[in-house]
PDB file as gemmi writes it, atoms N, CA and C in Angstrom:
CRYST1    1.000    1.000    1.000  90.00  90.00  90.00 P 1                      
ATOM      1  N   MET A   1     -48.666   3.254  11.743  1.00  0.00           N  
ATOM      2  CA  MET A   1     -47.514   2.688  11.049  1.00  0.00           C  
ATOM      3  C   MET A   1     -46.583   2.029  12.068  1.00  0.00           C  
ATOM      4  N   ASP A   2     -46.061   0.890  11.695  1.00  0.00           N  
ATOM      5  CA  ASP A   2     -45.105   0.191  12.553  1.00  0.00           C  
ATOM      6  C   ASP A   2     -43.707   0.715  12.237  1.00  0.00           C  
ATOM      7  N   TYR A   3     -43.239   1.619  13.082  1.00  0.00           N  
ATOM      8  CA  TYR A   3     -41.945   2.249  12.838  1.00  0.00           C  
ATOM      9  C   TYR A   3     -40.770   1.296  13.042  1.00  0.00           C  
ATOM     10  N   SER A   4     -40.963   0.251  13.828  1.00  0.00           N  
ATOM     11  CA  SER A   4     -39.856  -0.670  14.074  1.00  0.00           C  
ATOM     12  C   SER A   4     -39.430  -1.384  12.786  1.00  0.00           C  
ATOM     13  N   ILE A   5     -40.379  -1.735  11.953  1.00  0.00           N  
ATOM     14  CA  ILE A   5     -40.052  -2.380  10.671  1.00  0.00           C  
ATOM     15  C   ILE A   5     -39.321  -1.385   9.772  1.00  0.00           C  
ATOM     16  N   LEU A   6     -39.824  -0.179   9.734  1.00  0.00           N  
ATOM     17  CA  LEU A   6     -39.197   0.877   8.942  1.00  0.00           C  
ATOM     18  C   LEU A   6     -37.764   1.124   9.413  1.00  0.00           C  
ATOM     19  N   GLU A   7     -37.593   1.202  10.719  1.00  0.00           N  
ATOM     20  CA  GLU A   7     -36.264   1.428  11.290  1.00  0.00           C  
ATOM     21  C   GLU A   7     -35.316   0.273  10.966  1.00  0.00           C  
ATOM     22  N   ASN A   8     -35.795  -0.943  11.089  1.00  0.00           N  
ATOM     23  CA  ASN A   8     -34.958  -2.108  10.777  1.00  0.00           C  
ATOM     24  C   ASN A   8     -34.544  -2.125   9.310  1.00  0.00           C  
ATOM     25  N   ASP A   9     -35.485  -1.801   8.430  1.00  0.00           N  
ATOM     26  CA  ASP A   9     -35.176  -1.771   6.996  1.00  0.00           C  
ATOM     27  C   ASP A   9     -34.119  -0.706   6.696  1.00  0.00           C  
ATOM     28  N   PHE A  10     -34.274   0.468   7.304  1.00  0.00           N  
ATOM     29  CA  PHE A  10     -33.313   1.530   7.027  1.00  0.00           C  
ATOM     30  C   PHE A  10     -31.971   1.242   7.688  1.00  0.00           C  
ATOM     31  N   ASP A  11     -31.986   0.609   8.833  1.00  0.00           N  
ATOM     32  CA  ASP A  11     -30.739   0.228   9.486  1.00  0.00           C  
ATOM     33  C   ASP A  11     -29.952  -0.730   8.588  1.00  0.00           C  
ATOM     34  N   CYS A  12     -30.640  -1.655   7.960  1.00  0.00           N  
ATOM     35  CA  CYS A  12     -29.992  -2.570   7.009  1.00  0.00           C  
ATOM     36  C   CYS A  12     -29.427  -1.799   5.819  1.00  0.00           C  
ATOM     37  N   ALA A  13     -30.174  -0.819   5.337  1.00  0.00           N  
ATOM     38  CA  ALA A  13     -29.689   0.007   4.222  1.00  0.00           C  
ATOM     39  C   ALA A  13     -28.431   0.761   4.633  1.00  0.00           C  
ATOM     40  N   CYS A  14     -28.408   1.267   5.853  1.00  0.00           N  
ATOM     41  CA  CYS A  14     -27.226   1.981   6.340  1.00  0.00           C  
ATOM     42  C   CYS A  14     -26.038   1.042   6.495  1.00  0.00           C  
ATOM     43  N   ASN A  15     -26.290  -0.165   6.930  1.00  0.00           N  
ATOM     44  CA  ASN A  15     -25.202  -1.147   7.027  1.00  0.00           C  
ATOM     45  C   ASN A  15     -24.613  -1.441   5.645  1.00  0.00           C  
ATOM     46  N   ASP A  16     -25.465  -1.457   4.630  1.00  0.00           N  
ATOM     47  CA  ASP A  16     -24.979  -1.636   3.260  1.00  0.00           C  
ATOM     48  C   ASP A  16     -24.094  -0.461   2.846  1.00  0.00           C  
ATOM     49  N   VAL A  17     -24.489   0.743   3.245  1.00  0.00           N  
ATOM     50  CA  VAL A  17     -23.681   1.928   2.938  1.00  0.00           C  
ATOM     51  C   VAL A  17     -22.320   1.823   3.622  1.00  0.00           C  
ATOM     52  N   VAL A  18     -22.308   1.389   4.875  1.00  0.00           N  
ATOM     53  CA  VAL A  18     -21.056   1.234   5.617  1.00  0.00           C  
ATOM     54  C   VAL A  18     -20.144   0.232   4.915  1.00  0.00           C  
ATOM     55  N   GLU A  19     -20.710  -0.868   4.474  1.00  0.00           N  
ATOM     56  CA  GLU A  19     -19.929  -1.900   3.782  1.00  0.00           C  
ATOM     57  C   GLU A  19     -19.343  -1.354   2.473  1.00  0.00           C  
ATOM     58  N   THR A  20     -20.151  -0.641   1.730  1.00  0.00           N  
ATOM     59  CA  THR A  20     -19.689  -0.048   0.476  1.00  0.00           C  
ATOM     60  C   THR A  20     -18.588   0.980   0.735  1.00  0.00           C  
ATOM     61  N   LEU A  21     -18.769   1.809   1.744  1.00  0.00           N  
ATOM     62  CA  LEU A  21     -17.763   2.811   2.084  1.00  0.00           C  
ATOM     63  C   LEU A  21     -16.444   2.155   2.492  1.00  0.00           C  
ATOM     64  N   SER A  22     -16.534   1.074   3.223  1.00  0.00           N  
ATOM     65  CA  SER A  22     -15.332   0.366   3.650  1.00  0.00           C  
ATOM     66  C   SER A  22     -14.545  -0.131   2.441  1.00  0.00           C  
ATOM     67  N   LYS A  23     -15.252  -0.683   1.464  1.00  0.00           N  
ATOM     68  CA  LYS A  23     -14.605  -1.165   0.244  1.00  0.00           C  
ATOM     69  C   LYS A  23     -13.995   0.000  -0.531  1.00  0.00           C  
ATOM     70  N   GLN A  24     -14.722   1.109  -0.615  1.00  0.00           N  
ATOM     71  CA  GLN A  24     -14.212   2.272  -1.328  1.00  0.00           C  
ATOM     72  C   GLN A  24     -12.974   2.831  -0.641  1.00  0.00           C  
ATOM     73  N   TYR A  25     -12.964   2.828   0.676  1.00  0.00           N  
ATOM     74  CA  TYR A  25     -11.818   3.342   1.412  1.00  0.00           C  
ATOM     75  C   TYR A  25     -10.581   2.497   1.110  1.00  0.00           C  
ATOM     76  N   LYS A  26     -10.761   1.190   1.187  1.00  0.00           N  
ATOM     77  CA  LYS A  26      -9.634   0.281   0.954  1.00  0.00           C  
ATOM     78  C   LYS A  26      -9.106   0.381  -0.469  1.00  0.00           C  
ATOM     79  N   SER A  27      -9.990   0.592  -1.428  1.00  0.00           N  
ATOM     80  CA  SER A  27      -9.559   0.593  -2.829  1.00  0.00           C  
ATOM     81  C   SER A  27      -9.076   1.947  -3.338  1.00  0.00           C  
ATOM     82  N   GLY A  28      -9.501   3.044  -2.706  1.00  0.00           N  
ATOM     83  CA  GLY A  28      -9.133   4.319  -3.298  1.00  0.00           C  
ATOM     84  C   GLY A  28      -8.689   5.422  -2.368  1.00  0.00           C  
ATOM     85  N   TYR A  29      -8.831   5.217  -1.073  1.00  0.00           N  
ATOM     86  CA  TYR A  29      -8.536   6.306  -0.153  1.00  0.00           C  
ATOM     87  C   TYR A  29      -7.460   5.971   0.883  1.00  0.00           C  
ATOM     88  N   SER A  30      -7.297   4.716   1.195  1.00  0.00           N  
ATOM     89  CA  SER A  30      -6.346   4.287   2.221  1.00  0.00           C  
ATOM     90  C   SER A  30      -4.931   4.708   1.849  1.00  0.00           C  
ATOM     91  N   GLY A  31      -4.257   5.339   2.770  1.00  0.00           N  
ATOM     92  CA  GLY A  31      -2.878   5.743   2.562  1.00  0.00           C  
ATOM     93  C   GLY A  31      -2.712   6.922   1.622  1.00  0.00           C  
ATOM     94  N   GLY A  32      -3.795   7.619   1.338  1.00  0.00           N  
ATOM     95  CA  GLY A  32      -3.737   8.717   0.386  1.00  0.00           C  
ATOM     96  C   GLY A  32      -3.430  10.070   0.991  1.00  0.00           C  
ATOM     97  N   GLY A  33      -3.187  10.119   2.281  1.00  0.00           N  
ATOM     98  CA  GLY A  33      -2.862  11.389   2.922  1.00  0.00           C  
ATOM     99  C   GLY A  33      -4.094  12.179   3.318  1.00  0.00           C  
ATOM    100  N   PRO A  34      -3.857  13.353   3.892  1.00  0.00           N  
ATOM    101  CA  PRO A  34      -4.953  14.170   4.426  1.00  0.00           C  
ATOM    102  C   PRO A  34      -5.985  14.590   3.372  1.00  0.00           C  
ATOM    103  N   GLY A  35      -5.538  14.869   2.162  1.00  0.00           N  
ATOM    104  CA  GLY A  35      -6.475  15.276   1.115  1.00  0.00           C  
ATOM    105  C   GLY A  35      -7.457  14.180   0.757  1.00  0.00           C  
ATOM    106  N   LYS A  36      -6.942  12.979   0.623  1.00  0.00           N  
ATOM    107  CA  LYS A  36      -7.807  11.829   0.315  1.00  0.00           C  
ATOM    108  C   LYS A  36      -8.741  11.534   1.476  1.00  0.00           C  
ATOM    109  N   LEU A  37      -8.222  11.665   2.703  1.00  0.00           N  
ATOM    110  CA  LEU A  37      -9.067  11.407   3.865  1.00  0.00           C  
ATOM    111  C   LEU A  37     -10.205  12.420   3.924  1.00  0.00           C  
ATOM    112  N   GLU A  38      -9.907  13.674   3.673  1.00  0.00           N  
ATOM    113  CA  GLU A  38     -10.946  14.713   3.680  1.00  0.00           C  
ATOM    114  C   GLU A  38     -12.005  14.411   2.626  1.00  0.00           C  
ATOM    115  N   ALA A  39     -11.579  13.991   1.456  1.00  0.00           N  
ATOM    116  CA  ALA A  39     -12.511  13.628   0.388  1.00  0.00           C  
ATOM    117  C   ALA A  39     -13.370  12.440   0.815  1.00  0.00           C  
ATOM    118  N   PHE A  40     -12.757  11.483   1.505  1.00  0.00           N  
ATOM    119  CA  PHE A  40     -13.509  10.315   1.963  1.00  0.00           C  
ATOM    120  C   PHE A  40     -14.521  10.701   3.031  1.00  0.00           C  
ATOM    121  N   LEU A  41     -14.159  11.583   3.930  1.00  0.00           N  
ATOM    122  CA  LEU A  41     -15.097  12.033   4.961  1.00  0.00           C  
ATOM    123  C   LEU A  41     -16.286  12.746   4.320  1.00  0.00           C  
ATOM    124  N   ASP A  42     -16.044  13.503   3.265  1.00  0.00           N  
ATOM    125  CA  ASP A  42     -17.148  14.135   2.526  1.00  0.00           C  
ATOM    126  C   ASP A  42     -18.016  13.072   1.859  1.00  0.00           C  
ATOM    127  N   LEU A  43     -17.377  12.025   1.337  1.00  0.00           N  
ATOM    128  CA  LEU A  43     -18.113  10.931   0.707  1.00  0.00           C  
ATOM    129  C   LEU A  43     -19.031  10.241   1.719  1.00  0.00           C  
ATOM    130  N   ILE A  44     -18.567  10.091   2.946  1.00  0.00           N  
ATOM    131  CA  ILE A  44     -19.401   9.492   3.993  1.00  0.00           C  
ATOM    132  C   ILE A  44     -20.677  10.308   4.160  1.00  0.00           C  
ATOM    133  N   LYS A  45     -20.523  11.608   4.308  1.00  0.00           N  
ATOM    134  CA  LYS A  45     -21.693  12.482   4.505  1.00  0.00           C  
ATOM    135  C   LYS A  45     -22.675  12.368   3.343  1.00  0.00           C  
ATOM    136  N   THR A  46     -22.161  12.475   2.124  1.00  0.00           N  
ATOM    137  CA  THR A  46     -23.065  12.446   0.973  1.00  0.00           C  
ATOM    138  C   THR A  46     -23.683  11.063   0.764  1.00  0.00           C  
ATOM    139  N   SER A  47     -22.958  10.022   1.102  1.00  0.00           N  
ATOM    140  CA  SER A  47     -23.507   8.667   0.950  1.00  0.00           C  
ATOM    141  C   SER A  47     -24.708   8.447   1.853  1.00  0.00           C  
ATOM    142  N   PHE A  48     -24.615   8.915   3.085  1.00  0.00           N  
ATOM    143  CA  PHE A  48     -25.749   8.744   3.996  1.00  0.00           C  
ATOM    144  C   PHE A  48     -26.903   9.676   3.646  1.00  0.00           C  
ATOM    145  N   GLU A  49     -26.601  10.872   3.171  1.00  0.00           N  
ATOM    146  CA  GLU A  49     -27.664  11.773   2.726  1.00  0.00           C  
ATOM    147  C   GLU A  49     -28.426  11.148   1.554  1.00  0.00           C  
ATOM    148  N   LYS A  50     -27.684  10.547   0.625  1.00  0.00           N  
ATOM    149  CA  LYS A  50     -28.311   9.908  -0.535  1.00  0.00           C  
ATOM    150  C   LYS A  50     -29.139   8.699  -0.107  1.00  0.00           C  
ATOM    151  N   ALA A  51     -28.586   7.875   0.777  1.00  0.00           N  
ATOM    152  CA  ALA A  51     -29.318   6.696   1.253  1.00  0.00           C  
ATOM    153  C   ALA A  51     -30.620   7.110   1.938  1.00  0.00           C  
ATOM    154  N   GLU A  52     -30.534   8.173   2.725  1.00  0.00           N  
ATOM    155  CA  GLU A  52     -31.719   8.680   3.422  1.00  0.00           C  
ATOM    156  C   GLU A  52     -32.773   9.144   2.407  1.00  0.00           C  
ATOM    157  N   ALA A  53     -32.366   9.924   1.425  1.00  0.00           N  
ATOM    158  CA  ALA A  53     -33.306  10.447   0.431  1.00  0.00           C  
ATOM    159  C   ALA A  53     -33.954   9.326  -0.379  1.00  0.00           C  
ATOM    160  N   VAL A  54     -33.144   8.357  -0.790  1.00  0.00           N  
ATOM    161  CA  VAL A  54     -33.673   7.235  -1.579  1.00  0.00           C  
ATOM    162  C   VAL A  54     -34.663   6.424  -0.742  1.00  0.00           C  
ATOM    163  N   PHE A  55     -34.323   6.180   0.513  1.00  0.00           N  
ATOM    164  CA  PHE A  55     -35.206   5.395   1.371  1.00  0.00           C  
ATOM    165  C   PHE A  55     -36.520   6.131   1.622  1.00  0.00           C  
ATOM    166  N   ILE A  56     -36.446   7.415   1.893  1.00  0.00           N  
ATOM    167  CA  ILE A  56     -37.658   8.205   2.146  1.00  0.00           C  
ATOM    168  C   ILE A  56     -38.582   8.155   0.935  1.00  0.00           C  
ATOM    169  N   GLU A  57     -37.999   8.283  -0.249  1.00  0.00           N  
ATOM    170  CA  GLU A  57     -38.803   8.245  -1.464  1.00  0.00           C  
ATOM    171  C   GLU A  57     -39.391   6.857  -1.702  1.00  0.00           C  
ATOM    172  N   SER A  58     -38.568   5.817  -1.555  1.00  0.00           N  
ATOM    173  CA  SER A  58     -39.050   4.463  -1.841  1.00  0.00           C  
ATOM    174  C   SER A  58     -40.079   3.988  -0.811  1.00  0.00           C  
ATOM    175  N   ALA A  59     -39.935   4.429   0.426  1.00  0.00           N  
ATOM    176  CA  ALA A  59     -40.890   4.035   1.467  1.00  0.00           C  
ATOM    177  C   ALA A  59     -42.107   4.955   1.503  1.00  0.00           C  
ATOM    178  N   LYS A  60     -42.059   6.011   0.710  1.00  0.00           N  
ATOM    179  CA  LYS A  60     -43.167   6.968   0.624  1.00  0.00           C  
ATOM    180  C   LYS A  60     -43.543   7.526   2.002  1.00  0.00           C  
ATOM    181  N   ILE A  61     -42.531   8.022   2.704  1.00  0.00           N  
ATOM    182  CA  ILE A  61     -42.766   8.531   4.059  1.00  0.00           C  
ATOM    183  C   ILE A  61     -42.495  10.031   4.179  1.00  0.00           C  
ATOM    184  N   ALA A  62     -42.386  10.719   3.059  1.00  0.00           N  
ATOM    185  CA  ALA A  62     -42.064  12.148   3.086  1.00  0.00           C  
ATOM    186  C   ALA A  62     -43.088  12.957   3.891  1.00  0.00           C  
ATOM    187  N   GLY A  63     -44.316  12.490   3.981  1.00  0.00           N  
ATOM    188  CA  GLY A  63     -45.356  13.214   4.708  1.00  0.00           C  
ATOM    189  C   GLY A  63     -45.528  12.784   6.154  1.00  0.00           C  
ATOM    190  N   ASP A  64     -44.675  11.910   6.636  1.00  0.00           N  
ATOM    191  CA  ASP A  64     -44.792  11.393   8.008  1.00  0.00           C  
ATOM    192  C   ASP A  64     -43.636  11.941   8.849  1.00  0.00           C  
ATOM    193  N   PRO A  65     -43.886  12.995   9.616  1.00  0.00           N  
ATOM    194  CA  PRO A  65     -42.807  13.627  10.384  1.00  0.00           C  
ATOM    195  C   PRO A  65     -42.106  12.682  11.370  1.00  0.00           C  
ATOM    196  N   GLU A  66     -42.845  11.783  11.977  1.00  0.00           N  
ATOM    197  CA  GLU A  66     -42.235  10.848  12.933  1.00  0.00           C  
ATOM    198  C   GLU A  66     -41.317   9.858  12.219  1.00  0.00           C  
ATOM    199  N   ALA A  67     -41.753   9.359  11.092  1.00  0.00           N  
ATOM    200  CA  ALA A  67     -40.912   8.439  10.312  1.00  0.00           C  
ATOM    201  C   ALA A  67     -39.642   9.154   9.843  1.00  0.00           C  
ATOM    202  N   LEU A  68     -39.789  10.373   9.376  1.00  0.00           N  
ATOM    203  CA  LEU A  68     -38.622  11.151   8.927  1.00  0.00           C  
ATOM    204  C   LEU A  68     -37.638  11.377  10.066  1.00  0.00           C  
ATOM    205  N   ARG A  69     -38.155  11.698  11.241  1.00  0.00           N  
ATOM    206  CA  ARG A  69     -37.302  11.918  12.404  1.00  0.00           C  
ATOM    207  C   ARG A  69     -36.507  10.656  12.733  1.00  0.00           C  
ATOM    208  N   ARG A  70     -37.189   9.532  12.725  1.00  0.00           N  
ATOM    209  CA  ARG A  70     -36.525   8.268  13.050  1.00  0.00           C  
ATOM    210  C   ARG A  70     -35.468   7.889  12.013  1.00  0.00           C  
ATOM    211  N   ILE A  71     -35.796   8.066  10.747  1.00  0.00           N  
ATOM    212  CA  ILE A  71     -34.863   7.731   9.667  1.00  0.00           C  
ATOM    213  C   ILE A  71     -33.635   8.634   9.739  1.00  0.00           C  
ATOM    214  N   ARG A  72     -33.861   9.910   9.941  1.00  0.00           N  
ATOM    215  CA  ARG A  72     -32.727  10.849  10.026  1.00  0.00           C  
ATOM    216  C   ARG A  72     -31.848  10.548  11.230  1.00  0.00           C  
ATOM    217  N   GLN A  73     -32.462  10.133  12.315  1.00  0.00           N  
ATOM    218  CA  GLN A  73     -31.702   9.782  13.514  1.00  0.00           C  
ATOM    219  C   GLN A  73     -30.796   8.573  13.247  1.00  0.00           C  
ATOM    220  N   ILE A  74     -31.313   7.584  12.560  1.00  0.00           N  
ATOM    221  CA  ILE A  74     -30.513   6.391  12.228  1.00  0.00           C  
ATOM    222  C   ILE A  74     -29.372   6.768  11.278  1.00  0.00           C  
ATOM    223  N   ALA A  75     -29.668   7.586  10.273  1.00  0.00           N  
ATOM    224  CA  ALA A  75     -28.630   8.004   9.320  1.00  0.00           C  
ATOM    225  C   ALA A  75     -27.522   8.769  10.042  1.00  0.00           C  
ATOM    226  N   ARG A  76     -27.903   9.674  10.935  1.00  0.00           N  
ATOM    227  CA  ARG A  76     -26.898  10.443  11.690  1.00  0.00           C  
ATOM    228  C   ARG A  76     -26.039   9.534  12.551  1.00  0.00           C  
ATOM    229  N   LYS A  77     -26.667   8.544  13.180  1.00  0.00           N  
ATOM    230  CA  LYS A  77     -25.923   7.605  14.035  1.00  0.00           C  
ATOM    231  C   LYS A  77     -24.853   6.865  13.233  1.00  0.00           C  
ATOM    232  N   HIS A  78     -25.236   6.340  12.082  1.00  0.00           N  
ATOM    233  CA  HIS A  78     -24.288   5.595  11.253  1.00  0.00           C  
ATOM    234  C   HIS A  78     -23.210   6.507  10.676  1.00  0.00           C  
ATOM    235  N   ALA A  79     -23.604   7.677  10.201  1.00  0.00           N  
ATOM    236  CA  ALA A  79     -22.633   8.610   9.634  1.00  0.00           C  
ATOM    237  C   ALA A  79     -21.644   9.067  10.700  1.00  0.00           C  
ATOM    238  N   LYS A  80     -22.136   9.354  11.878  1.00  0.00           N  
ATOM    239  CA  LYS A  80     -21.262   9.797  12.972  1.00  0.00           C  
ATOM    240  C   LYS A  80     -20.253   8.707  13.320  1.00  0.00           C  
ATOM    241  N   LYS A  81     -20.729   7.472  13.394  1.00  0.00           N  
ATOM    242  CA  LYS A  81     -19.844   6.348  13.704  1.00  0.00           C  
ATOM    243  C   LYS A  81     -18.740   6.221  12.655  1.00  0.00           C  
ATOM    244  N   CYS A  82     -19.092   6.350  11.381  1.00  0.00           N  
ATOM    245  CA  CYS A  82     -18.098   6.281  10.303  1.00  0.00           C  
ATOM    246  C   CYS A  82     -17.119   7.445  10.381  1.00  0.00           C  
ATOM    247  N   LEU A  83     -17.640   8.639  10.570  1.00  0.00           N  
ATOM    248  CA  LEU A  83     -16.778   9.810  10.637  1.00  0.00           C  
ATOM    249  C   LEU A  83     -15.797   9.707  11.790  1.00  0.00           C  
ATOM    250  N   GLU A  84     -16.282   9.242  12.939  1.00  0.00           N  
ATOM    251  CA  GLU A  84     -15.399   9.075  14.090  1.00  0.00           C  
ATOM    252  C   GLU A  84     -14.349   8.005  13.823  1.00  0.00           C  
ATOM    253  N   SER A  85     -14.759   6.916  13.229  1.00  0.00           N  
ATOM    254  CA  SER A  85     -13.859   5.808  12.967  1.00  0.00           C  
ATOM    255  C   SER A  85     -12.768   6.196  11.963  1.00  0.00           C  
ATOM    256  N   TYR A  86     -13.162   6.747  10.844  1.00  0.00           N  
ATOM    257  CA  TYR A  86     -12.195   7.096   9.813  1.00  0.00           C  
ATOM    258  C   TYR A  86     -11.451   8.384  10.147  1.00  0.00           C  
ATOM    259  N   GLY A  87     -12.054   9.266  10.931  1.00  0.00           N  
ATOM    260  CA  GLY A  87     -11.388  10.492  11.339  1.00  0.00           C  
ATOM    261  C   GLY A  87     -10.194  10.231  12.227  1.00  0.00           C  
ATOM    262  N   LYS A  88     -10.209   9.113  12.938  1.00  0.00           N  
ATOM    263  CA  LYS A  88      -9.082   8.743  13.814  1.00  0.00           C  
ATOM    264  C   LYS A  88      -7.859   8.310  13.006  1.00  0.00           C  
ATOM    265  N   ILE A  89      -8.068   7.951  11.763  1.00  0.00           N  
ATOM    266  CA  ILE A  89      -6.972   7.460  10.926  1.00  0.00           C  
ATOM    267  C   ILE A  89      -5.973   8.567  10.643  1.00  0.00           C  
ATOM    268  N   ALA A  90      -6.475   9.799  10.552  1.00  0.00           N  
ATOM    269  CA  ALA A  90      -5.597  10.941  10.274  1.00  0.00           C  
ATOM    270  C   ALA A  90      -4.634  11.074  11.420  1.00  0.00           C  
TER     271      ALA A  90                                                      
END                                                                             
């Protein structure tokens, strides 16, 4: 299996999640105080978990440990970047 194509496809999916989260933050969480920020940080985690699960199912890679490792690594990278970025707002 060519993992580079798989990684590129999932990286694009994660970028879509980042874009969606940015819009959601601006429309419903910005300036909402610590409670709203905490809710948004939870939303970041669940959004990437969902994107990962959907991608694994659609790409039919649940039985490929190397593909799963790579996909999870990309999801963690993007989620961590978002958490760090939005966590600084508090």
